[in-house]
N, C-alpha and C positions, 0 to 999 in steps of 0.2 A: 592280536597285537596291529597297531596302525601307527603310523609316523605323522607327526604334525610340524610343519616347518615354523620356526621362530622368526620374528621380524629381522632378528640380528644375523640371519643365515644359520644359526644353529637347530637342532631338532629335538622334540620331545618324543620318546618313544612310548607311546600310550599303552598302558598295561591293563587298566581297567577304569571304571566310571562309576558314580554313584550319585543318586539324586539328593538334594538339600532343598525340600518344600515343607510348607506348613503340615503336609499329609504324609510325607516320608522323608526321614532323614537318619542318619546313623545315630543309634543309640549313645554311642561313646561320647557324642557333642553334648548332650545335655537333656533336662525334662521337657524341653519344649523348643519350638522352632527359633524364638529371638534370641535365647540361650545358646542354641547350636551356631547362630549366625554371629554371636558376639565372640564365641570361642575362635572364630576365624577372622574376626575383624571387619566383617562386612554387614551393611544393613539388611534388616529383615523386611524385605520386599515382599510383596503379596505372591508373585510368580517364583520366587525363589531362585535357586541356582543349579548347575551341574558341577560337580567335582570330577577333575580328571587326573589320574593318578598315573605317574610315568617317570622315565629317566632321561637324564641329558646326555649327551655324547661322550662326558666323564663318566657316566653311571649313577649321578647323583639323582637322589629321590625329590621329586617335586610334585605338589597338588596344585592344580590350577583349576581356579574358581571362574566360571563362566557363566553369563547369564541367558545363554541359548539353551535354554531346559529342554525344548521339543528335540533339539538335535542330540543332546545326550539321552534323553529317554529312548530314542529311535535307535541309538546304538547299543544301549543294553538290552532293549527288546530283541534286536537282531542277535546279539549273542547269546541271550539265553535260549534262542531257537536254533542254534548252532550254526548260525550265518556269519559270514565274514562283514564287516563293516569298519570302514577307516573312517575313525574319528578325527577329524582335523577342524577344530572351531576357528573360526575367524579370529584374528587379532584384535578386531574391535569389540568382541563380545568378552574379553577377558578383564575380569574385575579383579583379580589377585593372583599373584603366583608365591605360592608359600612353600617354604623349604620342609621336607620330610613327608612321611605319610602318616595319617591318622589312624590307618586301618592295616592290620597284618596282611601281607602278600607273599605267596609262595612260590611266584612266578618271576622273572626278571627278563629284560630285554637282551637279545643274543648279541653278540660282537661287540660289547661295551663292557667296561668295567664293572664288578659286581656292585649291587646296590648299596648305595652308603649315604649319609647325610651331608648335604654342603656344610660349609664352616657356617658357625652362627652369625646371622646378619647378612648372609648372602642373598637374601631375598629383599634386603633393604627395610626390614622392620626391626631389626635387633633382637627377635625373641627366638628361643630356643626351637630347633626344628621340631615339627610336629612327630608323634611317636604313638604307635599302638598302646593301649593300656596293659599294664602288668596283670598275669593271671595268678599272681603269687599272693595278691591282696584283695580285700574285699572293702567295697564303698560303692558310691553312686553309680560309676560305670559298670561296674560288675553286677550290680543290682538289675541295672536296665538291661543288659545283655541277658540276664538270667531270665528276665520276662520275654525278651524276643525268643529266648530257646522254647520257653513253655508254649508261646503261641505257635511256633513251628511244629512243636511236638505234641499237640494238644491231645490228642486220643490216649498217648501214654501216659501223660502227666494227670490227666483226669482220672484214669484208673489207678494210677499210683497213689494219689493223695485221697484217703477216703474221706467222706462228707463227714462223719463222726469227727475226724480229726479237728474240722473247722470248728464244730461245735465247742470242743474242749479249749480251743484257743479263743472262744469269743469275748473273753474279759482281758485279752493281751492288750496292754496299753498302746502298742505301736500299732496293731491293728485296729483298735478303736480310733486312732487318731487317723489312720489313712481312710478309713469309711467316713468318718466325719468331714474330713476335707474332700473326698470325692463326692460326697452329698453336696457340699457347698458349691462346687463347680456346676451342680444342676440349676443352682439359683443365681450365681452371678459368672458370667464366662470368664475361663481362665485365659492365660496367653495362648496365642494360635499352636497347636501341636501337643498342647498338654492333655488334651482328650481327642484319641482317634478312633474311627471305626473302619473296618474292611470287611468285605464279603468273605463270608466263611461257609457257603453252600445252602441251598434251599432257602429257609427264612431265616438263617442264623447269621449273626453279624460278631465278628470279633472285635471286642472293645478293649481299648489300651488306654490307661490313664497313669499319670506319673504326678508326682509332688515332691515336695522337700524330704527325702529320707525315705520314700516308699514308691513302689510301683504296682499297678493292679492290670491284670490280664484276665479276661473271661471271653465266654461265649454266649450269647444270649439264649436263654431257655435252658442253660445247661449249668455251668458252675464257674468260680471266680477264684483266683489265688493272689495272694499279695506276697510282696518280696520287701523286705526292710533293711535298711543301712545297718540297723543295730542287731541283727540276725543273721549273722553270714552264712550263706549259702541254704538257709531256710526258707521253706515255701509253706504260707499258712493258707488254709482252705477257708473261705469266706462262709461264713454260718448263711443259711438261707433266709432266718428270721432274726427279728432284733432278740438280743439277751442280754445278759449282764456286762455292763460296761459301754453298751451301745444304745443310750437313750434316743439319739437323733436318727439312727439308722431305719430306713424305711422298709428294709427286707430286699433281698437280693433281686428278685425280679423286676421289682419297682425301680431300684437304683440303676440297674444296667439299662433298663428301657429309657430311663431320664438321661443317662451318660449318652445313650446312643443318639438320642435327640439332638445334644447340644455338640456332639463330636464334630470334627472335621472329616470329610470322606474326600477319597480320591475322586478326581474329575471322570 
């Protein structure tokens, strides 16, 4: 934890930070980078932002959007390595201060009142404070979070979902729609962040694509899975070759290679 002094003499007790860039942004915010920025009411700039989550001296939750991405990235990298880092963004880098937290935090600043939302409108926007998504419903946020989980636990999911299960789902209308729209991304570039690619060891890449009502997570040379808004909690394995209901599907290896070519990659 670190402390950032505010211009008016108050303090923000920083608890954590996350990046909001075209290559990396919280899944709770949207299917792509512009959608994520729109949720926070900031322009979708090429460099992106850092999000600093903390509490003020009254214990109220705040999310501060800053444009010093490198500072926030350095802090996150230091914390991930178990090192202390005092994250104190310059007030000139602050783009917006929003009430609430968009993510669930299990920590709190010591010696201040417990975490609570400031009154609606306290941030000057008049909007309801940001809040983590509910775990009791299934929708676009939960679908994207599910895809994130599969990417993190790839080996377990690859073994859990048999490939023949994907063949059985080949004519599923939602799966067919997702693969058709994913294939379209390879011909016409989607909004930034809609398709992302990350290093996955050796010659493999983790490919992630999202669209209206669907998320695809895959590893090149291996397998791919699709989650749908209309299928709560279900994970559909993508067939390796075209079949019934997939007339425009080029086949899994070709699709993943094409998506990887158009994907945005971390610098």
